[in-house]
GUFI-918584 format. One line per 4 residues: their letters; for each residue y, z, x of N, C-alpha, C, O. Coordinates in steps of 0.1 Angstrom, whole numbers. Layout:
! residues N
a	Y Z X Y Z X Y Z X Y Z X; ... $
! end
This chain:
! residues 115
vqlq	5 47 158 -2 33 159 4 23 149 12 28 141; 0 5 148 8 -4 148 -3 -4 136 -14 0 136; 9 -14 121 3 -12 108 10 -30 109 18 -36 115; -3 -35 97 -2 -47 96 -14 -54 88 -26 -57 90 $
asgg	1 -55 74 -2 -57 59 -4 -70 53 5 -78 53; -13 -70 50 -24 -89 44 -20 -90 29 -9 -91 25; -28 -90 24 -27 -101 12 -19 -110 4 -24 -119 -1; -12 -109 4 1 -107 -7 5 -124 -13 1 -136 -14 $
glaq	12 -118 -14 11 -135 -24 15 -138 -41 16 -129 -49; 17 -154 -46 22 -154 -57 11 -152 -70 6 -163 -72; 6 -145 -78 5 -134 -90 6 -141 -104 15 -150 -104; -1 -141 -117 3 -141 -125 4 -127 -131 -3 -118 -128 $
aggs	13 -125 -141 15 -113 -154 -3 -112 -154 -10 -122 -155; -6 -96 -155 -12 -86 -159 -26 -97 -151 -38 -97 -155; -22 -104 -143 -33 -107 -131 -39 -89 -123 -39 -78 -128; -44 -95 -111 -49 -84 -100 -38 -92 -84 -33 -103 -80 $
vnls	-41 -74 -79 -37 -83 -61 -46 -71 -60 -48 -61 -66; -49 -76 -48 -57 -67 -35 -46 -66 -25 -40 -77 -25; -40 -58 -16 -37 -57 -2 -48 -46 8 -55 -37 4; -44 -51 19 -52 -48 26 -43 -43 41 -32 -47 45 $
cvas	-52 -34 45 -38 -30 59 -45 -28 73 -55 -21 75; -39 -32 79 -52 -29 98 -39 -23 106 -27 -26 109; -50 -9 109 -42 2 115 -45 -4 133 -54 2 139; -40 -11 138 -49 -10 156 -39 5 163 -27 8 159 $
graf	-49 16 176 -46 24 186 -57 30 179 -65 23 172; -57 45 183 -65 52 177 -66 64 166 -57 67 159; -80 71 166 -75 80 155 -69 77 142 -57 80 139; -75 73 136 -65 63 128 -70 78 114 -61 82 107 $
eryd	-86 85 110 -90 88 105 -80 109 102 -82 119 95; -64 103 114 -62 118 116 -50 111 106 -45 121 100; -44 101 101 -34 103 91 -35 99 76 -42 91 70; -23 108 72 -27 99 58 -13 87 56 -3 82 60 $
mawf	-23 87 48 -20 70 47 -11 61 34 -15 64 23; -1 53 35 -1 55 22 10 38 19 15 32 28; 10 34 9 18 15 5 38 31 -2 40 42 -7; 45 21 3 56 16 -8 61 3 -13 53 -7 -14 $
rqgp	72 3 -16 68 -13 -25 92 -12 -24 101 -4 -28; 90 -24 -14 108 -27 -17 108 -40 -26 103 -51 -23; 114 -38 -37 120 -46 -54 131 -51 -45 135 -45 -35; 135 -65 -50 149 -70 -45 161 -59 -49 158 -53 -60 $
gker	169 -56 -44 181 -53 -46 179 -38 -47 189 -32 -49; 167 -29 -47 161 -19 -46 160 0 -33 166 4 -22; 154 4 -40 155 8 -25 139 9 -21 133 1 -29; 129 16 -13 122 18 -15 113 20 -17 108 20 -6 $
efia	99 27 -31 94 28 -34 76 36 -33 66 30 -31; 78 49 -35 68 51 -33 49 49 -43 46 57 -52; 41 40 -39 34 39 -39 21 44 -46 20 42 -58; 12 51 -38 0 49 -39 1 57 -23 7 52 -14 $
gifr	-10 75 -20 -13 74 -4 -21 82 -7 -20 91 -16; -32 80 2 -44 87 3 -45 93 18 -45 87 29; -48 112 15 -48 120 24 -65 118 38 -75 111 35; -63 123 48 -67 119 59 -80 128 60 -91 122 64 $
tnad	-80 140 56 -91 153 50 -95 149 41 -108 150 42; -93 144 30 -101 148 20 -101 132 10 -107 130 -1; -94 124 17 -90 115 9 -91 114 -2 -93 104 -9; -89 126 -5 -72 130 -26 -67 118 -24 -67 113 -12 $
tyyg	-63 112 -33 -54 102 -36 -43 111 -48 -45 120 -55; -27 102 -45 -21 102 -56 -11 85 -55 -10 76 -47; -5 89 -71 -2 78 -75 14 74 -80 15 75 -92; 25 71 -73 32 73 -81 40 65 -93 44 54 -90 $
dsvk	43 69 -105 51 69 -118 44 58 -127 37 58 -137; 51 47 -117 53 35 -120 39 25 -119 42 13 -122; 30 27 -116 21 20 -112 8 29 -110 1 26 -100; 5 40 -117 -2 58 -122 -7 47 -130 -2 39 -138 $
grct	-21 49 -126 -33 37 -143 -35 28 -137 -46 24 -137; -26 20 -129 -26 6 -127 -34 -1 -111 -37 -13 -109; -35 13 -102 -28 8 -90 -51 24 -82 -56 34 -87; -52 16 -72 -67 21 -63 -62 14 -43 -61 4 -37 $
isrv	-60 32 -42 -63 28 -31 -75 39 -22 -77 51 -21; -80 26 -15 -89 40 -3 -87 34 13 -78 28 19; -98 38 15 -90 39 34 -107 39 38 -115 41 29; -111 36 51 -124 30 59 -120 37 69 -111 39 61 $
naen	-118 42 78 -116 50 82 -123 45 101 -116 44 112; -137 43 100 -142 33 103 -141 21 106 -143 16 116; -135 15 91 -123 -2 107 -108 1 107 -100 -8 109; -105 15 103 -95 11 106 -85 3 94 -75 -4 97 $
mvyl	-90 5 83 -87 1 69 -81 6 55 -89 10 47; -66 5 51 -70 7 44 -63 -2 32 -57 -12 34; -67 6 14 -67 -10 9 -54 -5 -5 -51 7 -8; -51 -10 -9 -48 -13 -26 -52 -20 -35 -56 -31 -32 $
qmns	-53 -16 -45 -58 -31 -61 -55 -28 -72 -58 -21 -81; -44 -40 -70 -37 -29 -84 -42 -39 -95 -48 -50 -94; -38 -34 -103 -41 -43 -114 -26 -42 -127 -14 -40 -125; -34 -47 -142 -22 -53 -151 -6 -62 -144 3 -67 -150 $
lkpe	-8 -61 -131 4 -66 -129 17 -73 -134 16 -85 -138; 36 -66 -135 41 -71 -142 51 -77 -135 48 -74 -124; 61 -85 -135 72 -87 -131 77 -82 -128 84 -88 -121; 79 -71 -128 87 -61 -123 77 -51 -111 80 -40 -107 $
dtav	63 -62 -107 58 -58 -98 61 -67 -80 57 -65 -69; 70 -76 -86 74 -83 -75 87 -80 -66 99 -75 -68; 77 -84 -54 79 -70 -41 79 -74 -29 79 -86 -26; 78 -65 -21 69 -65 -2 72 -56 -1 83 -52 -4 $
yycn	60 -49 3 50 -39 2 38 -32 12 29 -39 16; 39 -22 17 43 -19 29 32 -7 30 32 4 23; 26 -9 39 14 0 47 23 11 49 35 8 49; 19 22 50 28 38 61 13 44 63 4 44 54 $
ahlr	12 51 78 9 62 86 21 70 89 32 69 94; 8 85 80 19 97 84 8 112 95 -2 120 94; 19 105 106 15 125 111 24 128 119 33 123 127; 18 144 113 27 148 125 47 147 123 57 148 130 $
qrdy	42 144 107 63 148 105 70 129 109 81 124 106; 58 125 118 71 111 122 54 100 106 42 101 105; 65 91 99 61 80 95 59 66 112 64 65 123; 46 56 102 47 44 111 50 39 99 51 46 88 $
wgqg	53 20 100 49 15 97 45 -1 93 52 -7 101; 42 -7 89 34 -22 87 48 -30 82 58 -26 76; 46 -46 87 60 -56 83 61 -56 74 72 -57 70; 45 -56 60 59 -59 42 45 -73 50 42 -79 61 $
tqvt	39 -74 29 34 -80 25 48 -88 13 54 -80 7; 51 -100 10 55 -100 -7 44 -104 -12 34 -110 -7; 49 -93 -31 40 -100 -42 46 -106 -51 48 -100 -62; 51 -117 -50 55 -123 -63 47 -126 -77 38 -134 -77 $
vss	53 -117 -90 49 -117 -107 51 -128 -109 63 -130 -109; 44 -138 -112 51 -149 -123 49 -141 -142 41 -132 -143; 56 -145 -153 57 -142 -161 47 -147 -168 47 -144 -180 $
! end
């Protein structure tokens, strides 16, 4: 599977951002999907995940309550909505697909939050 994230850009603190990720290839519905991010000088951090089987969602502590992950299997799409943005949310956001102990990554989309 190949992944392409989009929707990043410059946002104001307190605002929102909507990220999208499109997956190419077959059987998208078989993948668990997630978003990660990597801020300047920081390690890659888990943000949100959504299971393939029941679409249950789970979130990292740093964004819990501010994020919503969703997927539309028929369109091979996964989305991330993040509200109440903070400057520390500035990062490159990556889409991740996981299947049978293998991870696939997109190229990332930059989100910059100004105070």
